[in-house]
PyMOL Python script that loads the backbone (N, CA, C, O; Angstrom):
from pymol import cmd

cmd.read_pdbstr("""\
ATOM      1  N   UNK A   1      81.966 108.892 115.241  1.00  0.00           N
ATOM      2  CA  UNK A   1      82.168 110.312 115.437  1.00  0.00           C
ATOM      3  C   UNK A   1      81.023 111.057 114.746  1.00  0.00           C
ATOM      4  O   UNK A   1      80.566 110.653 113.677  1.00  0.00           O
ATOM      5  N   UNK A   2      80.577 112.121 115.351  1.00  0.00           N
ATOM      6  CA  UNK A   2      79.477 112.907 114.804  1.00  0.00           C
ATOM      7  C   UNK A   2      79.916 113.713 113.585  1.00  0.00           C
ATOM      8  O   UNK A   2      81.071 114.125 113.480  1.00  0.00           O
ATOM      9  N   UNK A   3      78.987 113.927 112.677  1.00  0.00           N
ATOM     10  CA  UNK A   3      79.244 114.678 111.448  1.00  0.00           C
ATOM     11  C   UNK A   3      79.841 116.055 111.731  1.00  0.00           C
ATOM     12  O   UNK A   3      80.813 116.452 111.088  1.00  0.00           O
ATOM     13  N   UNK A   4      79.272 116.777 112.679  1.00  0.00           N
ATOM     14  CA  UNK A   4      79.782 118.120 112.997  1.00  0.00           C
ATOM     15  C   UNK A   4      81.211 118.080 113.518  1.00  0.00           C
ATOM     16  O   UNK A   4      82.005 118.975 113.226  1.00  0.00           O
ATOM     17  N   UNK A   5      81.541 117.054 114.284  1.00  0.00           N
ATOM     18  CA  UNK A   5      82.907 116.909 114.787  1.00  0.00           C
ATOM     19  C   UNK A   5      83.885 116.635 113.652  1.00  0.00           C
ATOM     20  O   UNK A   5      84.996 117.165 113.640  1.00  0.00           O
ATOM     21  N   UNK A   6      83.470 115.811 112.704  1.00  0.00           N
ATOM     22  CA  UNK A   6      84.315 115.513 111.547  1.00  0.00           C
ATOM     23  C   UNK A   6      84.563 116.794 110.753  1.00  0.00           C
ATOM     24  O   UNK A   6      85.692 117.063 110.342  1.00  0.00           O
ATOM     25  N   UNK A   7      83.512 117.582 110.538  1.00  0.00           N
ATOM     26  CA  UNK A   7      83.651 118.839 109.809  1.00  0.00           C
ATOM     27  C   UNK A   7      84.583 119.805 110.530  1.00  0.00           C
ATOM     28  O   UNK A   7      85.426 120.442 109.898  1.00  0.00           O
ATOM     29  N   UNK A   8      84.436 119.917 111.844  1.00  0.00           N
ATOM     30  CA  UNK A   8      85.296 120.822 112.618  1.00  0.00           C
ATOM     31  C   UNK A   8      86.764 120.416 112.512  1.00  0.00           C
ATOM     32  O   UNK A   8      87.637 121.273 112.374  1.00  0.00           O
ATOM     33  N   UNK A   9      87.034 119.130 112.575  1.00  0.00           N
ATOM     34  CA  UNK A   9      88.404 118.647 112.435  1.00  0.00           C
ATOM     35  C   UNK A   9      88.950 118.944 111.037  1.00  0.00           C
ATOM     36  O   UNK A   9      90.097 119.365 110.888  1.00  0.00           O
ATOM     37  N   UNK A  10      88.127 118.723 110.025  1.00  0.00           N
ATOM     38  CA  UNK A  10      88.546 118.988 108.653  1.00  0.00           C
ATOM     39  C   UNK A  10      88.818 120.477 108.448  1.00  0.00           C
ATOM     40  O   UNK A  10      89.797 120.846 107.801  1.00  0.00           O
ATOM     41  N   UNK A  11      87.967 121.318 108.989  1.00  0.00           N
ATOM     42  CA  UNK A  11      88.158 122.767 108.874  1.00  0.00           C
ATOM     43  C   UNK A  11      89.418 123.227 109.602  1.00  0.00           C
ATOM     44  O   UNK A  11      90.015 124.242 109.243  1.00  0.00           O
ATOM     45  N   UNK A  12      89.815 122.479 110.621  1.00  0.00           N
ATOM     46  CA  UNK A  12      91.025 122.809 111.376  1.00  0.00           C
ATOM     47  C   UNK A  12      92.291 122.300 110.676  1.00  0.00           C
ATOM     48  O   UNK A  12      93.405 122.553 111.135  1.00  0.00           O
ATOM     49  N   UNK A  13      92.112 121.583 109.568  1.00  0.00           N
ATOM     50  CA  UNK A  13      93.252 121.105 108.804  1.00  0.00           C
ATOM     51  C   UNK A  13      93.641 119.668 109.060  1.00  0.00           C
ATOM     52  O   UNK A  13      94.678 119.208 108.582  1.00  0.00           O
ATOM     53  N   UNK A  14      92.824 118.956 109.808  1.00  0.00           N
ATOM     54  CA  UNK A  14      93.142 117.557 110.104  1.00  0.00           C
ATOM     55  C   UNK A  14      92.922 116.687 108.878  1.00  0.00           C
ATOM     56  O   UNK A  14      91.933 116.847 108.162  1.00  0.00           O
ATOM     57  N   UNK A  15      93.832 115.780 108.643  1.00  0.00           N
ATOM     58  CA  UNK A  15      93.641 114.753 107.632  1.00  0.00           C
ATOM     59  C   UNK A  15      93.041 113.528 108.295  1.00  0.00           C
ATOM     60  O   UNK A  15      93.292 113.265 109.471  1.00  0.00           O
ATOM     61  N   UNK A  16      92.254 112.783 107.546  1.00  0.00           N
ATOM     62  CA  UNK A  16      91.629 111.591 108.138  1.00  0.00           C
ATOM     63  C   UNK A  16      91.163 110.620 107.075  1.00  0.00           C
ATOM     64  O   UNK A  16      91.021 110.976 105.905  1.00  0.00           O
ATOM     65  N   UNK A  17      90.930 109.397 107.495  1.00  0.00           N
ATOM     66  CA  UNK A  17      90.342 108.365 106.648  1.00  0.00           C
ATOM     67  C   UNK A  17      88.890 108.212 107.073  1.00  0.00           C
ATOM     68  O   UNK A  17      88.585 108.113 108.262  1.00  0.00           O
ATOM     69  N   UNK A  18      88.004 108.194 106.094  1.00  0.00           N
ATOM     70  CA  UNK A  18      86.572 108.104 106.392  1.00  0.00           C
ATOM     71  C   UNK A  18      85.973 106.907 105.668  1.00  0.00           C
ATOM     72  O   UNK A  18      86.169 106.734 104.465  1.00  0.00           O
ATOM     73  N   UNK A  19      85.244 106.086 106.409  1.00  0.00           N
ATOM     74  CA  UNK A  19      84.507 104.962 105.851  1.00  0.00           C
ATOM     75  C   UNK A  19      83.199 105.501 105.286  1.00  0.00           C
ATOM     76  O   UNK A  19      82.351 105.984 106.036  1.00  0.00           O
ATOM     77  N   UNK A  20      83.036 105.423 103.991  1.00  0.00           N
ATOM     78  CA  UNK A  20      81.855 105.998 103.326  1.00  0.00           C
ATOM     79  C   UNK A  20      80.643 105.078 103.330  1.00  0.00           C
ATOM     80  O   UNK A  20      79.562 105.484 102.903  1.00  0.00           O
ATOM     81  N   UNK A  21      80.800 103.861 103.797  1.00  0.00           N
ATOM     82  CA  UNK A  21      79.697 102.899 103.722  1.00  0.00           C
ATOM     83  C   UNK A  21      78.501 103.301 104.588  1.00  0.00           C
ATOM     84  O   UNK A  21      77.395 102.801 104.378  1.00  0.00           O
ATOM     85  N   UNK A  22      78.706 104.193 105.555  1.00  0.00           N
ATOM     86  CA  UNK A  22      77.603 104.599 106.426  1.00  0.00           C
ATOM     87  C   UNK A  22      77.378 106.117 106.409  1.00  0.00           C
ATOM     88  O   UNK A  22      76.831 106.678 107.358  1.00  0.00           O
ATOM     89  N   UNK A  23      77.805 106.779 105.320  1.00  0.00           N
ATOM     90  CA  UNK A  23      77.667 108.243 105.222  1.00  0.00           C
ATOM     91  C   UNK A  23      76.777 108.610 104.040  1.00  0.00           C
ATOM     92  O   UNK A  23      76.776 107.931 103.013  1.00  0.00           O
ATOM     93  N   UNK A  24      76.028 109.682 104.197  1.00  0.00           N
ATOM     94  CA  UNK A  24      75.233 110.220 103.101  1.00  0.00           C
ATOM     95  C   UNK A  24      76.133 111.051 102.196  1.00  0.00           C
ATOM     96  O   UNK A  24      77.126 111.623 102.643  1.00  0.00           O
ATOM     97  N   UNK A  25      75.772 111.108 100.918  1.00  0.00           N
ATOM     98  CA  UNK A  25      76.572 111.857  99.949  1.00  0.00           C
ATOM     99  C   UNK A  25      76.680 113.323 100.354  1.00  0.00           C
ATOM    100  O   UNK A  25      77.762 113.906 100.275  1.00  0.00           O
ATOM    101  N   UNK A  26      75.584 113.919 100.782  1.00  0.00           N
ATOM    102  CA  UNK A  26      75.624 115.332 101.158  1.00  0.00           C
ATOM    103  C   UNK A  26      76.564 115.565 102.341  1.00  0.00           C
ATOM    104  O   UNK A  26      77.216 116.607 102.414  1.00  0.00           O
ATOM    105  N   UNK A  27      76.639 114.621 103.253  1.00  0.00           N
ATOM    106  CA  UNK A  27      77.583 114.728 104.367  1.00  0.00           C
ATOM    107  C   UNK A  27      79.027 114.686 103.866  1.00  0.00           C
ATOM    108  O   UNK A  27      79.886 115.415 104.363  1.00  0.00           O
ATOM    109  N   UNK A  28      79.286 113.828 102.882  1.00  0.00           N
ATOM    110  CA  UNK A  28      80.627 113.736 102.317  1.00  0.00           C
ATOM    111  C   UNK A  28      80.997 115.009 101.555  1.00  0.00           C
ATOM    112  O   UNK A  28      82.147 115.446 101.592  1.00  0.00           O
ATOM    113  N   UNK A  29      80.033 115.594 100.872  1.00  0.00           N
ATOM    114  CA  UNK A  29      80.261 116.866 100.184  1.00  0.00           C
ATOM    115  C   UNK A  29      80.607 117.944 101.206  1.00  0.00           C
ATOM    116  O   UNK A  29      81.519 118.741 100.990  1.00  0.00           O
ATOM    117  N   UNK A  30      79.886 117.965 102.304  1.00  0.00           N
ATOM    118  CA  UNK A  30      80.125 118.945 103.360  1.00  0.00           C
ATOM    119  C   UNK A  30      81.512 118.768 103.979  1.00  0.00           C
ATOM    120  O   UNK A  30      82.202 119.751 104.253  1.00  0.00           O
ATOM    121  N   UNK A  31      81.912 117.541 104.193  1.00  0.00           N
ATOM    122  CA  UNK A  31      83.242 117.249 104.731  1.00  0.00           C
ATOM    123  C   UNK A  31      84.315 117.679 103.730  1.00  0.00           C
ATOM    124  O   UNK A  31      85.348 118.229 104.113  1.00  0.00           O
ATOM    125  N   UNK A  32      84.062 117.426 102.458  1.00  0.00           N
ATOM    126  CA  UNK A  32      85.015 117.815 101.414  1.00  0.00           C
ATOM    127  C   UNK A  32      85.197 119.329 101.375  1.00  0.00           C
ATOM    128  O   UNK A  32      86.317 119.816 101.219  1.00  0.00           O
ATOM    129  N   UNK A  33      84.113 120.068 101.513  1.00  0.00           N
ATOM    130  CA  UNK A  33      84.203 121.532 101.545  1.00  0.00           C
ATOM    131  C   UNK A  33      85.017 121.997 102.750  1.00  0.00           C
ATOM    132  O   UNK A  33      85.810 122.933 102.648  1.00  0.00           O
ATOM    133  N   UNK A  34      84.816 121.340 103.882  1.00  0.00           N
ATOM    134  CA  UNK A  34      85.570 121.682 105.090  1.00  0.00           C
ATOM    135  C   UNK A  34      87.054 121.362 104.908  1.00  0.00           C
ATOM    136  O   UNK A  34      87.913 122.117 105.364  1.00  0.00           O
ATOM    137  N   UNK A  35      87.356 120.241 104.240  1.00  0.00           N
ATOM    138  CA  UNK A  35      88.749 119.866 103.992  1.00  0.00           C
ATOM    139  C   UNK A  35      89.429 120.893 103.100  1.00  0.00           C
ATOM    140  O   UNK A  35      90.588 121.241 103.323  1.00  0.00           O
ATOM    141  N   UNK A  36      88.720 121.375 102.102  1.00  0.00           N
ATOM    142  CA  UNK A  36      89.274 122.408 101.221  1.00  0.00           C
ATOM    143  C   UNK A  36      89.594 123.666 102.025  1.00  0.00           C
ATOM    144  O   UNK A  36      90.646 124.279 101.845  1.00  0.00           O
ATOM    145  N   UNK A  37      88.687 124.038 102.902  1.00  0.00           N
ATOM    146  CA  UNK A  37      88.878 125.233 103.724  1.00  0.00           C
ATOM    147  C   UNK A  37      90.078 125.073 104.665  1.00  0.00           C
ATOM    148  O   UNK A  37      90.852 126.011 104.857  1.00  0.00           O
ATOM    149  N   UNK A  38      90.224 123.885 105.245  1.00  0.00           N
ATOM    150  CA  UNK A  38      91.291 123.654 106.220  1.00  0.00           C
ATOM    151  C   UNK A  38      92.569 123.093 105.627  1.00  0.00           C
ATOM    152  O   UNK A  38      93.573 122.974 106.330  1.00  0.00           O
ATOM    153  N   UNK A  39      92.554 122.745 104.345  1.00  0.00           N
ATOM    154  CA  UNK A  39      93.722 122.206 103.647  1.00  0.00           C
ATOM    155  C   UNK A  39      94.190 120.872 104.222  1.00  0.00           C
ATOM    156  O   UNK A  39      95.389 120.600 104.263  1.00  0.00           O
ATOM    157  N   UNK A  40      93.247 120.039 104.666  1.00  0.00           N
ATOM    158  CA  UNK A  40      93.583 118.706 105.170  1.00  0.00           C
ATOM    159  C   UNK A  40      93.139 117.639 104.199  1.00  0.00           C
ATOM    160  O   UNK A  40      92.051 117.731 103.631  1.00  0.00           O
ATOM    161  N   UNK A  41      93.969 116.622 103.996  1.00  0.00           N
ATOM    162  CA  UNK A  41      93.621 115.544 103.078  1.00  0.00           C
ATOM    163  C   UNK A  41      92.618 114.592 103.707  1.00  0.00           C
ATOM    164  O   UNK A  41      92.755 114.186 104.862  1.00  0.00           O
ATOM    165  N   UNK A  42      91.613 114.248 102.925  1.00  0.00           N
ATOM    166  CA  UNK A  42      90.597 113.291 103.364  1.00  0.00           C
ATOM    167  C   UNK A  42      90.677 112.073 102.451  1.00  0.00           C
ATOM    168  O   UNK A  42      90.541 112.192 101.233  1.00  0.00           O
ATOM    169  N   UNK A  43      90.895 110.916 103.039  1.00  0.00           N
ATOM    170  CA  UNK A  43      90.919 109.659 102.307  1.00  0.00           C
ATOM    171  C   UNK A  43      89.557 108.987 102.494  1.00  0.00           C
ATOM    172  O   UNK A  43      89.178 108.632 103.610  1.00  0.00           O
ATOM    173  N   UNK A  44      88.835 108.819 101.403  1.00  0.00           N
ATOM    174  CA  UNK A  44      87.521 108.188 101.456  1.00  0.00           C
ATOM    175  C   UNK A  44      87.663 106.720 101.076  1.00  0.00           C
ATOM    176  O   UNK A  44      88.206 106.386 100.023  1.00  0.00           O
ATOM    177  N   UNK A  45      87.167 105.855 101.947  1.00  0.00           N
ATOM    178  CA  UNK A  45      87.255 104.416 101.729  1.00  0.00           C
ATOM    179  C   UNK A  45      85.865 103.809 101.624  1.00  0.00           C
ATOM    180  O   UNK A  45      84.885 104.378 102.105  1.00  0.00           O
ATOM    181  N   UNK A  46      85.796 102.652 100.989  1.00  0.00           N
ATOM    182  CA  UNK A  46      84.524 101.945 100.775  1.00  0.00           C
ATOM    183  C   UNK A  46      83.540 102.807  99.983  1.00  0.00           C
ATOM    184  O   UNK A  46      82.379 102.960 100.361  1.00  0.00           O
ATOM    185  N   UNK A  47      84.028 103.356  98.890  1.00  0.00           N
ATOM    186  CA  UNK A  47      83.196 104.226  98.057  1.00  0.00           C
ATOM    187  C   UNK A  47      82.559 103.467  96.894  1.00  0.00           C
ATOM    188  O   UNK A  47      81.957 104.082  96.014  1.00  0.00           O
ATOM    189  N   UNK A  48      82.683 102.151  96.882  1.00  0.00           N
ATOM    190  CA  UNK A  48      82.216 101.365  95.743  1.00  0.00           C
ATOM    191  C   UNK A  48      80.708 101.485  95.494  1.00  0.00           C
ATOM    192  O   UNK A  48      80.260 101.233  94.375  1.00  0.00           O
ATOM    193  N   UNK A  49      79.925 101.857  96.488  1.00  0.00           N
ATOM    194  CA  UNK A  49      78.476 101.998  96.291  1.00  0.00           C
ATOM    195  C   UNK A  49      78.060 103.412  95.891  1.00  0.00           C
ATOM    196  O   UNK A  49      76.888 103.660  95.611  1.00  0.00           O
ATOM    197  N   UNK A  50      79.015 104.334  95.865  1.00  0.00           N
ATOM    198  CA  UNK A  50      78.703 105.696  95.427  1.00  0.00           C
ATOM    199  C   UNK A  50      78.640 105.747  93.912  1.00  0.00           C
ATOM    200  O   UNK A  50      79.442 105.108  93.231  1.00  0.00           O
ATOM    201  N   UNK A  51      77.700 106.497  93.388  1.00  0.00           N
ATOM    202  CA  UNK A  51      77.608 106.702  91.952  1.00  0.00           C
ATOM    203  C   UNK A  51      78.742 107.607  91.488  1.00  0.00           C
ATOM    204  O   UNK A  51      79.267 108.406  92.264  1.00  0.00           O
ATOM    205  N   UNK A  52      79.116 107.477  90.220  1.00  0.00           N
ATOM    206  CA  UNK A  52      80.172 108.310  89.674  1.00  0.00           C
ATOM    207  C   UNK A  52      79.837 109.794  89.825  1.00  0.00           C
ATOM    208  O   UNK A  52      80.708 110.589  90.181  1.00  0.00           O
ATOM    209  N   UNK A  53      78.598 110.173  89.561  1.00  0.00           N
ATOM    210  CA  UNK A  53      78.201 111.578  89.705  1.00  0.00           C
ATOM    211  C   UNK A  53      78.361 112.067  91.137  1.00  0.00           C
ATOM    212  O   UNK A  53      78.723 113.222  91.362  1.00  0.00           O
ATOM    213  N   UNK A  54      78.096 111.198  92.105  1.00  0.00           N
ATOM    214  CA  UNK A  54      78.283 111.570  93.514  1.00  0.00           C
ATOM    215  C   UNK A  54      79.765 111.755  93.831  1.00  0.00           C
ATOM    216  O   UNK A  54      80.135 112.685  94.548  1.00  0.00           O
ATOM    217  N   UNK A  55      80.613 110.876  93.301  1.00  0.00           N
ATOM    218  CA  UNK A  55      82.053 111.010  93.510  1.00  0.00           C
ATOM    219  C   UNK A  55      82.563 112.313  92.904  1.00  0.00           C
ATOM    220  O   UNK A  55      83.422 112.981  93.479  1.00  0.00           O
ATOM    221  N   UNK A  56      82.029 112.663  91.747  1.00  0.00           N
ATOM    222  CA  UNK A  56      82.428 113.917  91.101  1.00  0.00           C
ATOM    223  C   UNK A  56      82.002 115.113  91.944  1.00  0.00           C
ATOM    224  O   UNK A  56      82.765 116.068  92.092  1.00  0.00           O
ATOM    225  N   UNK A  57      80.788 115.071  92.499  1.00  0.00           N
ATOM    226  CA  UNK A  57      80.328 116.147  93.394  1.00  0.00           C
ATOM    227  C   UNK A  57      81.253 116.306  94.585  1.00  0.00           C
ATOM    228  O   UNK A  57      81.629 117.419  94.952  1.00  0.00           O
ATOM    229  N   UNK A  58      81.615 115.183  95.181  1.00  0.00           N
ATOM    230  CA  UNK A  58      82.501 115.207  96.352  1.00  0.00           C
ATOM    231  C   UNK A  58      83.879 115.749  95.962  1.00  0.00           C
ATOM    232  O   UNK A  58      84.441 116.591  96.662  1.00  0.00           O
ATOM    233  N   UNK A  59      84.417 115.264  94.848  1.00  0.00           N
ATOM    234  CA  UNK A  59      85.731 115.717  94.387  1.00  0.00           C
ATOM    235  C   UNK A  59      85.721 117.211  94.071  1.00  0.00           C
ATOM    236  O   UNK A  59      86.662 117.923  94.422  1.00  0.00           O
ATOM    237  N   UNK A  60      84.671 117.689  93.414  1.00  0.00           N
ATOM    238  CA  UNK A  60      84.565 119.119  93.106  1.00  0.00           C
ATOM    239  C   UNK A  60      84.503 119.957  94.378  1.00  0.00           C
ATOM    240  O   UNK A  60      85.078 121.043  94.443  1.00  0.00           O
ATOM    241  N   UNK A  61      83.812 119.456  95.374  1.00  0.00           N
ATOM    242  CA  UNK A  61      83.695 120.194  96.639  1.00  0.00           C
ATOM    243  C   UNK A  61      85.039 120.276  97.358  1.00  0.00           C
ATOM    244  O   UNK A  61      85.345 121.284  97.995  1.00  0.00           O
ATOM    245  N   UNK A  62      85.837 119.219  97.255  1.00  0.00           N
ATOM    246  CA  UNK A  62      87.118 119.182  97.949  1.00  0.00           C
ATOM    247  C   UNK A  62      88.273 119.768  97.168  1.00  0.00           C
ATOM    248  O   UNK A  62      89.293 120.131  97.754  1.00  0.00           O
ATOM    249  N   UNK A  63      88.138 119.866  95.888  1.00  0.00           N
ATOM    250  CA  UNK A  63      89.141 120.464  94.994  1.00  0.00           C
ATOM    251  C   UNK A  63      90.579 120.109  95.347  1.00  0.00           C
ATOM    252  O   UNK A  63      91.387 120.980  95.673  1.00  0.00           O
ATOM    253  N   UNK A  64      90.885 118.822  95.276  1.00  0.00           N
ATOM    254  CA  UNK A  64      92.256 118.375  95.484  1.00  0.00           C
ATOM    255  C   UNK A  64      92.564 117.842  96.867  1.00  0.00           C
ATOM    256  O   UNK A  64      93.651 117.310  97.092  1.00  0.00           O
ATOM    257  N   UNK A  65      91.643 117.971  97.788  1.00  0.00           N
ATOM    258  CA  UNK A  65      91.877 117.498  99.152  1.00  0.00           C
ATOM    259  C   UNK A  65      91.161 116.184  99.453  1.00  0.00           C
ATOM    260  O   UNK A  65      91.137 115.727 100.596  1.00  0.00           O
ATOM    261  N   UNK A  66      90.578 115.581  98.412  1.00  0.00           N
ATOM    262  CA  UNK A  66      89.857 114.317  98.550  1.00  0.00           C
ATOM    263  C   UNK A  66      90.594 113.237  97.776  1.00  0.00           C
ATOM    264  O   UNK A  66      90.957 113.428  96.615  1.00  0.00           O
ATOM    265  N   UNK A  67      90.812 112.099  98.430  1.00  0.00           N
ATOM    266  CA  UNK A  67      91.421 110.952  97.782  1.00  0.00           C
ATOM    267  C   UNK A  67      90.497 109.760  97.964  1.00  0.00           C
ATOM    268  O   UNK A  67      90.169 109.380  99.088  1.00  0.00           O
ATOM    269  N   UNK A  68      90.079 109.170  96.842  1.00  0.00           N
ATOM    270  CA  UNK A  68      89.279 107.963  96.897  1.00  0.00           C
ATOM    271  C   UNK A  68      90.255 106.800  97.040  1.00  0.00           C
ATOM    272  O   UNK A  68      91.014 106.488  96.122  1.00  0.00           O
ATOM    273  N   UNK A  69      90.220 106.172  98.198  1.00  0.00           N
ATOM    274  CA  UNK A  69      91.258 105.214  98.596  1.00  0.00           C
ATOM    275  C   UNK A  69      90.833 103.767  98.388  1.00  0.00           C
ATOM    276  O   UNK A  69      91.275 102.880  99.119  1.00  0.00           O
ATOM    277  N   UNK A  70      89.986 103.524  97.405  1.00  0.00           N
ATOM    278  CA  UNK A  70      89.592 102.144  97.097  1.00  0.00           C
ATOM    279  C   UNK A  70      90.531 101.579  96.039  1.00  0.00           C
ATOM    280  O   UNK A  70      91.063 102.316  95.209  1.00  0.00           O
ATOM    281  N   UNK A  71      90.722 100.301  96.077  1.00  0.00           N
ATOM    282  CA  UNK A  71      91.541  99.642  95.051  1.00  0.00           C
ATOM    283  C   UNK A  71      90.671  99.467  93.818  1.00  0.00           C
ATOM    284  O   UNK A  71      89.559  98.944  93.877  1.00  0.00           O
ATOM    285  N   UNK A  72      91.215  99.920  92.706  1.00  0.00           N
ATOM    286  CA  UNK A  72      90.448  99.864  91.444  1.00  0.00           C
ATOM    287  C   UNK A  72      90.927  98.704  90.606  1.00  0.00           C
ATOM    288  O   UNK A  72      90.413  98.482  89.510  1.00  0.00           O
TER     289      UNK A  72
END
""", "prot")
cmd.dss("prot")
cmd.show_as("cartoon", "prot")
cmd.util.cbc("prot")
cmd.orient("prot")
């Protein structure tokens, strides 16, 4: 699915699971901002290669609408 389509769905309030292994951090931040705007939960999977600072950026952008769904 295209990045813009994912953002539009998130802004519309859709919840979804996203595989982060093929996404750029800035794209995930953008999706998180859209999820906050639309109040839809986003479950991020395969985040093990993201740096902690990147995860914090994404979480701050989503402000409660982002769930890191990896097993810790």
